[in-house]
C-alpha atoms as a printed R data frame, in Angstrom:
    type eleno elety resid chain resno       x      y       z
1   ATOM     1    CA   MET     A     1   0.000  0.000   0.000
2   ATOM     2    CA   LYS     A     2   1.132  3.554  -0.715
3   ATOM     3    CA   ALA     A     3   1.485  6.304   1.839
4   ATOM     4    CA   ILE     A     4   1.476  9.995   0.952
5   ATOM     5    CA   ILE     A     5   3.621 12.114   3.281
6   ATOM     6    CA   PRO     A     6   3.476 15.913   2.865
7   ATOM     7    CA   VAL     A     7   6.671 17.511   4.263
8   ATOM     8    CA   ALA     A     8   6.918 20.729   2.248
9   ATOM     9    CA   GLY     A     9   6.317 23.160   5.123
10  ATOM    10    CA   VAL     A    10   9.028 25.549   6.301
11  ATOM    11    CA   GLY     A    11   8.505 24.960  10.045
12  ATOM    12    CA   SER     A    12   8.562 28.651  10.954
13  ATOM    13    CA   ARG     A    13   7.550 27.985  14.581
14  ATOM    14    CA   LEU     A    14  10.740 25.953  15.080
15  ATOM    15    CA   ARG     A    15  13.182 28.631  14.003
16  ATOM    16    CA   PRO     A    16  16.146 29.021  14.334
17  ATOM    17    CA   HIS     A    17  16.521 25.244  13.914
18  ATOM    18    CA   THR     A    18  14.550 25.129  10.659
19  ATOM    19    CA   LEU     A    19  16.669 27.847   9.070
20  ATOM    20    CA   SER     A    20  19.265 25.179   8.295
21  ATOM    21    CA   ASN     A    21  17.248 21.940   8.538
22  ATOM    22    CA   PRO     A    22  13.781 20.898   7.370
23  ATOM    23    CA   LYS     A    23  11.515 20.321  10.360
24  ATOM    24    CA   VAL     A    24  11.126 16.585   9.741
25  ATOM    25    CA   LEU     A    25  14.889 16.060  10.091
26  ATOM    26    CA   LEU     A    26  15.040 17.533  13.593
27  ATOM    27    CA   ASN     A    27  16.171 14.955  16.135
28  ATOM    28    CA   VAL     A    28  13.734 13.778  18.770
29  ATOM    29    CA   ALA     A    29  14.501 10.786  21.019
30  ATOM    30    CA   GLY     A    30  17.455  9.716  18.910
31  ATOM    31    CA   LYS     A    31  16.172  9.969  15.353
32  ATOM    32    CA   PRO     A    32  14.632 12.545  13.002
33  ATOM    33    CA   ILE     A    33  10.873 13.079  13.160
34  ATOM    34    CA   ILE     A    34  10.478 11.485   9.699
35  ATOM    35    CA   GLY     A    35  12.393  8.416  10.958
36  ATOM    36    CA   HIS     A    36   9.798  7.745  13.668
37  ATOM    37    CA   ILE     A    37   7.060  8.028  11.033
38  ATOM    38    CA   MET     A    38   8.747  5.756   8.489
39  ATOM    39    CA   ASP     A    39   9.518  3.040  11.044
40  ATOM    40    CA   LYS     A    40   5.855  2.898  12.048
41  ATOM    41    CA   LEU     A    41   4.605  2.873   8.446
42  ATOM    42    CA   ILE     A    42   6.944  0.123   7.309
43  ATOM    43    CA   ALA     A    43   6.155 -2.032  10.353
44  ATOM    44    CA   SER     A    44   2.473 -1.719   9.421
45  ATOM    45    CA   GLY     A    45   2.951 -2.971   5.858
46  ATOM    46    CA   ILE     A    46   3.422  0.232   3.835
47  ATOM    47    CA   ASP     A    47   5.818 -0.600   0.995
48  ATOM    48    CA   GLU     A    48   5.788  2.620  -1.040
49  ATOM    49    CA   ALA     A    49   5.797  6.300  -0.120
50  ATOM    50    CA   ILE     A    50   5.077  9.446  -2.113
51  ATOM    51    CA   VAL     A    51   6.833 12.272  -0.300
52  ATOM    52    CA   ILE     A    52   5.786 15.858  -1.043
53  ATOM    53    CA   VAL     A    53   8.817 18.076  -0.523
54  ATOM    54    CA   GLY     A    54   9.556 21.759  -0.848
55  ATOM    55    CA   TYR     A    55  11.763 23.670   1.571
56  ATOM    56    CA   MET     A    56  15.197 21.961   1.649
57  ATOM    57    CA   GLY     A    57  13.575 18.904   0.094
58  ATOM    58    CA   ASP     A    58  16.883 17.584  -1.203
59  ATOM    59    CA   MET     A    59  18.015 16.984   2.388
60  ATOM    60    CA   ILE     A    60  14.865 14.978   3.145
61  ATOM    61    CA   GLU     A    61  15.227 12.949  -0.050
62  ATOM    62    CA   LYS     A    62  18.890 12.167   0.668
63  ATOM    63    CA   TRP     A    63  18.165 11.068   4.241
64  ATOM    64    CA   LEU     A    64  15.239  8.812   3.313
65  ATOM    65    CA   LEU     A    65  17.091  7.102   0.473
66  ATOM    66    CA   LYS     A    66  20.073  6.479   2.745
67  ATOM    67    CA   HIS     A    67  18.069  4.894   5.557
68  ATOM    68    CA   TYR     A    68  15.184  3.015   3.850
69  ATOM    69    CA   THR     A    69  14.866  0.599   0.953
70  ATOM    70    CA   ILE     A    70  11.145  0.898   0.127
71  ATOM    71    CA   LYS     A    71  10.116  2.630  -3.100
72  ATOM    72    CA   PHE     A    72  10.012  6.428  -2.862
73  ATOM    73    CA   THR     A    73   8.552  8.994  -5.240
74  ATOM    74    CA   PHE     A    74   9.406 12.619  -4.497
75  ATOM    75    CA   VAL     A    75   7.005 15.354  -5.614
76  ATOM    76    CA   ILE     A    76   8.054 19.022  -5.387
77  ATOM    77    CA   GLN     A    77   5.457 21.530  -4.188
78  ATOM    78    CA   LYS     A    78   6.685 24.945  -5.299
79  ATOM    79    CA   GLU     A    79   3.678 26.915  -4.041
80  ATOM    80    CA   GLN     A    80   2.088 26.495  -0.613
81  ATOM    81    CA   LEU     A    81  -1.579 26.508  -1.657
82  ATOM    82    CA   GLY     A    82  -2.925 24.124   0.961
83  ATOM    83    CA   LEU     A    83  -2.891 20.425   1.824
84  ATOM    84    CA   ALA     A    84  -5.440 19.448  -0.832
85  ATOM    85    CA   HIS     A    85  -3.282 21.107  -3.496
86  ATOM    86    CA   ALA     A    86  -0.262 19.170  -2.238
87  ATOM    87    CA   ILE     A    87  -2.124 15.848  -2.341
88  ATOM    88    CA   ARG     A    88  -3.411 16.563  -5.867
89  ATOM    89    CA   MET     A    89   0.189 16.676  -7.119
90  ATOM    90    CA   CYS     A    90   0.466 12.960  -6.316
91  ATOM    91    CA   LYS     A    91  -2.339 11.992  -8.709
92  ATOM    92    CA   PRO     A    92  -0.057 10.804 -11.572
93  ATOM    93    CA   TYR     A    93   1.577  8.267  -9.233
94  ATOM    94    CA   VAL     A    94  -1.615  6.641  -7.918
95  ATOM    95    CA   THR     A    95  -4.071  4.280  -9.600
96  ATOM    96    CA   GLU     A    96  -7.765  5.117  -9.307
97  ATOM    97    CA   LYS     A    97  -9.008  2.105  -7.354
98  ATOM    98    CA   GLU     A    98  -6.165  1.656  -4.878
99  ATOM    99    CA   PRO     A    99  -6.429  2.660  -1.201
100 ATOM   100    CA   LEU     A   100  -4.215  5.405   0.205
101 ATOM   101    CA   PHE     A   101  -2.850  6.293   3.598
102 ATOM   102    CA   ILE     A   102  -1.996  9.963   4.143
103 ATOM   103    CA   ILE     A   103   0.067 11.079   7.122
104 ATOM   104    CA   LEU     A   104   1.244 14.597   7.838
105 ATOM   105    CA   GLY     A   105   5.016 14.774   8.096
106 ATOM   106    CA   ASP     A   106   5.113 16.219  11.617
107 ATOM   107    CA   THR     A   107   2.772 13.629  13.131
108 ATOM   108    CA   ILE     A   108   4.514 11.080  15.362
109 ATOM   109    CA   PHE     A   109   1.855  8.619  16.423
110 ATOM   110    CA   ASP     A   110   1.265  5.437  18.370
111 ATOM   111    CA   VAL     A   111  -1.706  3.499  17.035
112 ATOM   112    CA   ASP     A   112  -2.457  0.001  15.694
113 ATOM   113    CA   LEU     A   113  -2.087  0.999  12.058
114 ATOM   114    CA   GLU     A   114  -2.465 -2.537  10.732
115 ATOM   115    CA   ALA     A   115  -6.064 -2.603  11.973
116 ATOM   116    CA   VAL     A   116  -6.730  0.825  10.460
117 ATOM   117    CA   LEU     A   117  -5.498 -0.287   7.035
118 ATOM   118    CA   LYS     A   118  -8.018 -3.175   7.123
119 ATOM   119    CA   SER     A   119 -10.996 -0.882   7.757
120 ATOM   120    CA   PRO     A   120 -14.016 -1.503   5.471
121 ATOM   121    CA   PHE     A   121 -14.534  2.270   5.274
122 ATOM   122    CA   SER     A   122 -12.452  5.373   4.820
123 ATOM   123    CA   THR     A   123 -11.432  6.448   8.305
124 ATOM   124    CA   LEU     A   124  -9.690  9.386   9.983
125 ATOM   125    CA   GLY     A   125  -7.562  9.451  13.122
126 ATOM   126    CA   VAL     A   126  -8.997 11.718  15.836
127 ATOM   127    CA   LYS     A   127  -8.146 12.796  19.364
128 ATOM   128    CA   GLU     A   128 -10.299 14.696  21.831
129 ATOM   129    CA   VAL     A   129  -8.760 18.105  22.598
130 ATOM   130    CA   GLU     A   130  -9.697 20.996  24.878
131 ATOM   131    CA   ASP     A   131  -9.295 23.733  22.256
132 ATOM   132    CA   PRO     A   132 -10.295 22.526  18.761
133 ATOM   133    CA   ARG     A   133  -9.862 25.911  17.066
134 ATOM   134    CA   ARG     A   134  -6.338 25.008  15.848
135 ATOM   135    CA   PHE     A   135  -7.496 21.860  14.055
136 ATOM   136    CA   GLY     A   136  -9.891 20.397  11.598
137 ATOM   137    CA   VAL     A   137 -12.582 18.616  13.607
138 ATOM   138    CA   ALA     A   138 -15.045 15.772  13.004
139 ATOM   139    CA   VAL     A   139 -18.711 15.873  13.969
140 ATOM   140    CA   THR     A   140 -19.892 12.270  14.443
141 ATOM   141    CA   ARG     A   141 -22.958 10.163  15.188
142 ATOM   142    CA   ASP     A   142 -22.944  6.405  15.766
143 ATOM   143    CA   GLU     A   143 -19.193  6.320  15.002
144 ATOM   144    CA   LYS     A   144 -19.738  7.797  11.518
145 ATOM   145    CA   ILE     A   145 -18.637 11.256  10.422
146 ATOM   146    CA   LEU     A   146 -21.443 13.652   9.580
147 ATOM   147    CA   LYS     A   147 -19.374 16.763   8.985
148 ATOM   148    CA   LEU     A   148 -15.790 18.029   8.914
149 ATOM   149    CA   VAL     A   149 -14.930 21.606   9.828
150 ATOM   150    CA   GLU     A   150 -11.512 23.206   9.322
151 ATOM   151    CA   LYS     A   151 -10.342 25.254  12.343
152 ATOM   152    CA   PRO     A   152 -13.834 26.201  13.568
153 ATOM   153    CA   ASP     A   153 -14.326 29.666  15.051
154 ATOM   154    CA   THR     A   154 -17.296 28.397  17.077
155 ATOM   155    CA   HIS     A   155 -17.479 25.082  18.916
156 ATOM   156    CA   VAL     A   156 -18.874 22.155  16.904
157 ATOM   157    CA   SER     A   157 -16.768 19.235  18.148
158 ATOM   158    CA   ASN     A   158 -13.765 18.378  20.321
159 ATOM   159    CA   LEU     A   159 -12.604 15.570  18.019
160 ATOM   160    CA   ALA     A   160  -9.498 16.959  16.332
161 ATOM   161    CA   ILE     A   161  -8.321 15.376  13.074
162 ATOM   162    CA   VAL     A   162  -4.708 14.527  13.875
163 ATOM   163    CA   GLY     A   163  -3.194 14.009  10.424
164 ATOM   164    CA   LEU     A   164  -3.846 10.296   9.769
165 ATOM   165    CA   TYR     A   165  -6.175  9.571   6.837
166 ATOM   166    CA   PHE     A   166  -7.057  6.182   5.343
167 ATOM   167    CA   LEU     A   167  -8.971  6.446   2.035
168 ATOM   168    CA   LYS     A   168 -10.517  3.309   0.559
169 ATOM   169    CA   GLN     A   169  -9.902  4.403  -3.015
170 ATOM   170    CA   ALA     A   170  -7.994  7.250  -4.587
171 ATOM   171    CA   GLU     A   171 -10.467  8.038  -7.372
172 ATOM   172    CA   SER     A   172 -13.122  9.777  -5.263
173 ATOM   173    CA   LEU     A   173 -10.494 11.683  -3.285
174 ATOM   174    CA   PHE     A   174  -8.867 13.196  -6.357
175 ATOM   175    CA   ALA     A   175 -12.252 13.941  -7.949
176 ATOM   176    CA   SER     A   176 -13.205 15.958  -4.870
177 ATOM   177    CA   ILE     A   177  -9.870 17.793  -4.830
178 ATOM   178    CA   ASP     A   178 -10.286 18.620  -8.530
179 ATOM   179    CA   ASN     A   179 -13.712 20.026  -7.704
180 ATOM   180    CA   LEU     A   180 -12.209 22.306  -5.054
181 ATOM   181    CA   ILE     A   181  -9.447 23.632  -7.256
182 ATOM   182    CA   ASP     A   182 -11.472 23.939 -10.463
183 ATOM   183    CA   ASN     A   183 -14.102 25.965  -8.592
184 ATOM   184    CA   GLU     A   184 -11.666 27.966  -6.446
185 ATOM   185    CA   ILE     A   185 -13.175 26.648  -3.212
186 ATOM   186    CA   LYS     A   186 -10.863 27.730  -0.391
187 ATOM   187    CA   THR     A   187 -11.046 27.937   3.383
188 ATOM   188    CA   LYS     A   188  -8.835 30.445   5.159
189 ATOM   189    CA   GLY     A   189  -7.146 31.159   1.829
190 ATOM   190    CA   GLU     A   190  -6.086 27.583   1.035
191 ATOM   191    CA   TYR     A   191  -7.351 24.415  -0.651
192 ATOM   192    CA   GLN     A   192  -8.100 22.268   2.391
193 ATOM   193    CA   LEU     A   193  -8.049 18.482   2.457
194 ATOM   194    CA   THR     A   194 -10.843 18.702   5.034
195 ATOM   195    CA   ASP     A   195 -13.090 20.359   2.431
196 ATOM   196    CA   ALA     A   196 -12.321 17.662  -0.135
197 ATOM   197    CA   LEU     A   197 -13.202 14.929   2.352
198 ATOM   198    CA   GLN     A   198 -16.452 16.756   3.151
199 ATOM   199    CA   LEU     A   199 -17.383 16.663  -0.544
200 ATOM   200    CA   MET     A   200 -16.859 12.897  -0.440
201 ATOM   201    CA   ILE     A   201 -19.143 12.624   2.591
202 ATOM   202    CA   ASP     A   202 -21.758 14.819   0.878
203 ATOM   203    CA   ALA     A   203 -21.614 12.467  -2.108
204 ATOM   204    CA   GLY     A   204 -22.542  9.544   0.125
205 ATOM   205    CA   GLU     A   205 -19.184  7.966   1.028
206 ATOM   206    CA   THR     A   206 -19.048  6.529   4.561
207 ATOM   207    CA   PHE     A   207 -16.304  7.828   6.822
208 ATOM   208    CA   THR     A   208 -15.541  6.594  10.325
209 ATOM   209    CA   THR     A   209 -13.000  7.643  12.944
210 ATOM   210    CA   PHE     A   210 -10.364  5.775  14.914
211 ATOM   211    CA   PRO     A   211  -8.919  7.003  18.232
212 ATOM   212    CA   VAL     A   212  -5.298  8.134  18.422
213 ATOM   213    CA   GLN     A   213  -4.216  8.427  22.044
214 ATOM   214    CA   GLY     A   214  -0.504  8.502  21.262
215 ATOM   215    CA   TRP     A   215  -0.241 11.649  19.136
216 ATOM   216    CA   TYR     A   216   2.889 13.680  19.614
217 ATOM   217    CA   ASP     A   217   3.222 17.256  18.428
218 ATOM   218    CA   CYS     A   218   6.555 18.462  17.039
219 ATOM   219    CA   GLY     A   219   5.394 21.872  15.844
220 ATOM   220    CA   LYS     A   220   7.314 24.178  18.202
221 ATOM   221    CA   SER     A   221  10.259 23.995  20.600
222 ATOM   222    CA   GLU     A   222   8.168 23.378  23.749
223 ATOM   223    CA   THR     A   223   6.227 20.495  22.213
224 ATOM   224    CA   LEU     A   224   9.359 19.071  20.566
225 ATOM   225    CA   LEU     A   225  10.909 18.794  24.033
226 ATOM   226    CA   SER     A   226   7.763 17.253  25.550
227 ATOM   227    CA   THR     A   227   7.576 14.728  22.693
228 ATOM   228    CA   ASN     A   228  11.252 13.914  23.242
229 ATOM   229    CA   GLU     A   229  10.452 13.194  26.904
230 ATOM   230    CA   ILE     A   230   7.468 10.957  26.096
231 ATOM   231    CA   LEU     A   231   9.278  8.900  23.456
232 ATOM   232    CA   LEU     A   232  12.345  8.415  25.641
233 ATOM   233    CA   LYS     A   233  10.135  7.034  28.425
234 ATOM   234    CA   VAL     A   234   8.428  4.655  26.005
235 ATOM   235    CA   ASN     A   235  11.748  3.380  24.597
236 ATOM   236    CA   ILE     A   236  14.240  3.361  27.480
237 ATOM   237    CA   LEU     A   237  17.634  2.387  26.058
238 ATOM   238    CA   LYS     A   238  20.721  0.902  27.660
239 ATOM   239    CA   ASN     A   239  23.552  3.413  27.395
240 ATOM   240    CA   ASN     A   240  27.315  3.106  27.508
241 ATOM   241    CA   ILE     A   241  29.289  3.758  30.672
242 ATOM   242    CA   TYR     A   242  31.095  7.085  30.631
243 ATOM   243    CA   LYS     A   243  33.971  7.804  32.984
244 ATOM   244    CA   GLY     A   244  33.176 10.481  35.513
245 ATOM   245    CA   CYS     A   245  29.545 10.765  34.332
246 ATOM   246    CA   ILE     A   246  26.128 10.144  35.861
247 ATOM   247    CA   ILE     A   247  23.349  9.076  33.474
248 ATOM   248    CA   ASN     A   248  19.777  9.561  34.681
249 ATOM   249    CA   ASN     A   249  17.435  7.641  32.384
250 ATOM   250    CA   PRO     A   250  15.542  8.000  30.201
251 ATOM   251    CA   VAL     A   251  18.085  9.402  27.771
252 ATOM   252    CA   PHE     A   252  19.375  8.763  24.273
253 ATOM   253    CA   ILE     A   253  23.120  9.185  23.792
254 ATOM   254    CA   ALA     A   254  24.571  8.529  20.344
255 ATOM   255    CA   ASP     A   255  27.427  6.019  20.390
256 ATOM   256    CA   SER     A   256  29.773  8.559  18.803
257 ATOM   257    CA   ALA     A   257  29.123 11.237  21.443
258 ATOM   258    CA   ILE     A   258  31.934 12.105  23.885
259 ATOM   259    CA   LEU     A   259  31.049 12.721  27.539
260 ATOM   260    CA   GLU     A   260  33.397 13.787  30.328
261 ATOM   261    CA   ASP     A   261  32.494 14.726  33.913
262 ATOM   262    CA   ALA     A   262  28.842 15.257  33.035
263 ATOM   263    CA   ILE     A   263  25.413 14.604  34.482
264 ATOM   264    CA   ILE     A   264  22.985 13.725  31.689
265 ATOM   265    CA   GLY     A   265  19.224 13.356  31.999
266 ATOM   266    CA   PRO     A   266  16.559 12.639  32.538
267 ATOM   267    CA   ASN     A   267  14.657 13.235  29.289
268 ATOM   268    CA   THR     A   268  17.689 14.197  27.224
269 ATOM   269    CA   THR     A   269  18.868 13.383  23.701
270 ATOM   270    CA   ILE     A   270  22.555 13.739  22.761
271 ATOM   271    CA   GLY     A   271  23.310 13.656  19.029
272 ATOM   272    CA   GLU     A   272  26.076 12.091  16.958
273 ATOM   273    CA   GLN     A   273  29.640 13.270  17.743
274 ATOM   274    CA   ALA     A   274  28.425 15.784  20.305
275 ATOM   275    CA   ILE     A   275  30.991 16.705  22.971
276 ATOM   276    CA   ILE     A   276  29.760 17.257  26.522
277 ATOM   277    CA   ILE     A   277  32.375 18.281  29.119
278 ATOM   278    CA   ASN     A   278  31.795 19.299  32.739
279 ATOM   279    CA   ALA     A   279  28.108 19.943  32.131
280 ATOM   280    CA   ILE     A   280  24.709 19.159  33.617
281 ATOM   281    CA   ILE     A   281  21.986 18.638  30.993
282 ATOM   282    CA   LYS     A   282  18.388 17.563  31.522
283 ATOM   283    CA   ASP     A   283  15.081 17.809  29.640
284 ATOM   284    CA   SER     A   284  16.998 18.910  26.540
285 ATOM   285    CA   ILE     A   285  18.026 18.011  22.997
286 ATOM   286    CA   ILE     A   286  21.665 18.461  21.967
287 ATOM   287    CA   GLY     A   287  22.345 18.274  18.228
288 ATOM   288    CA   SER     A   288  25.009 16.426  16.288
289 ATOM   289    CA   ASP     A   289  28.571 17.811  16.452
290 ATOM   290    CA   ALA     A   290  27.507 20.270  19.162
291 ATOM   291    CA   ARG     A   291  29.890 21.170  21.986
292 ATOM   292    CA   VAL     A   292  28.571 21.925  25.484
293 ATOM   293    CA   GLU     A   293  31.070 22.782  28.256
294 ATOM   294    CA   HIS     A   294  31.073 24.146  31.819
295 ATOM   295    CA   ILE     A   295  27.346 24.807  31.907
296 ATOM   296    CA   SER     A   296  24.043 23.576  33.279
297 ATOM   297    CA   LEU     A   297  21.183 23.371  30.770
298 ATOM   298    CA   GLU     A   298  17.513 22.558  31.266
299 ATOM   299    CA   HIS     A   299  14.571 22.652  28.816
300 ATOM   300    CA   SER     A   300  16.988 23.623  26.051
301 ATOM   301    CA   ILE     A   301  17.596 22.819  22.390
302 ATOM   302    CA   VAL     A   302  21.131 23.164  21.039
303 ATOM   303    CA   GLY     A   303  21.466 22.874  17.266
304 ATOM   304    CA   ASN     A   304  23.952 20.897  15.194
305 ATOM   305    CA   ASN     A   305  27.552 22.178  15.271
306 ATOM   306    CA   ALA     A   306  26.630 24.752  17.946
307 ATOM   307    CA   SER     A   307  28.951 25.578  20.849
308 ATOM   308    CA   VAL     A   308  27.741 26.584  24.323
309 ATOM   309    CA   THR     A   309  29.817 27.389  27.405
310 ATOM   310    CA   GLY     A   310  29.177 29.357  30.595
311 ATOM   311    CA   SER     A   311  26.845 29.576  33.578
312 ATOM   312    CA   PRO     A   312  23.386 27.927  33.999
313 ATOM   313    CA   HIS     A   313  20.773 29.030  31.506
314 ATOM   314    CA   LYS     A   314  17.799 27.906  29.464
315 ATOM   315    CA   ILE     A   315  18.569 28.355  25.766
316 ATOM   316    CA   ASN     A   316  17.253 27.594  22.290
317 ATOM   317    CA   ILE     A   317  19.922 28.140  19.643
318 ATOM   318    CA   GLY     A   318  20.259 26.990  16.065
319 ATOM   319    CA   ASP     A   319  22.957 25.245  14.067
320 ATOM   320    CA   TYR     A   320  26.516 26.640  14.011
321 ATOM   321    CA   SER     A   321  25.800 29.130  16.810
322 ATOM   322    CA   GLU     A   322  28.449 29.927  19.412
323 ATOM   323    CA   ILE     A   323  27.397 31.161  22.862
324 ATOM   324    CA   ARG     A   324  29.566 31.972  25.880
325 ATOM   325    CA   LEU     A   325  27.495 32.777  28.939
326 ATOM   326    CA   GLY     A   326  29.223 34.563  31.810
């Protein structure tokens, strides 16, 4: 089965880190966001992926081809006109009657995907949220979707659509997207996938929902750190012994990292070839080739190739930065 993975966004809420890396290649709990997604998809039987790239898409393509052997097709989205527009670009690579699984590229999830892919109906992943105004939401009755609303200004439902979509056949999906674009039907200035799915429902197609309890947001620095904490607790790893160091699990420490006289963790990721000397680091993500010395860090993100030294602080700095804190 094919999966469509849109990853063309610029990740503006994660700057400065996304000034030099696409969001989906940011490290969380020991691997890039896209790596967590791909591992779950492949384990569930997905054997082909259409990846919609844009901003720094060559870096995403290179990383995926290096780490996975399934068939990839890369589609370039030059204009950000909405999710439905992005999905439409995949039409030449999909046959009309085949099912599709669509997953947004910043959605790390924990759900029984094999059962979802066997559903007799098209079905959308949902999670109950307190404030649904940031999401598309599903209005349901008897486990079937009656209506979908994109980022509602007034309350209609607390069931947020979390970026997991199983469509029984591609033909009706693309016909609905064509209808949107041909008739210039936009919501909040963009061609919305939610609107295309609503057209399918209006035409009589049955849609159900499936619950997604494990849904981890990687959209901004605070949620990236909280997701890092959750995933580390789920997958506690055995780490090497480092002379003069105390390791407080859960942590991920790359084998190539160098640690001296440090206290690491809990809830901390240390990237490849990072150097940590005489430092205390917890609840943080330290990028590859970063150097952290003579400092205590908490709730911090240090980018790749960055250098930080000095007194205790909370920081969030991008790649190749150099900070000395007195």
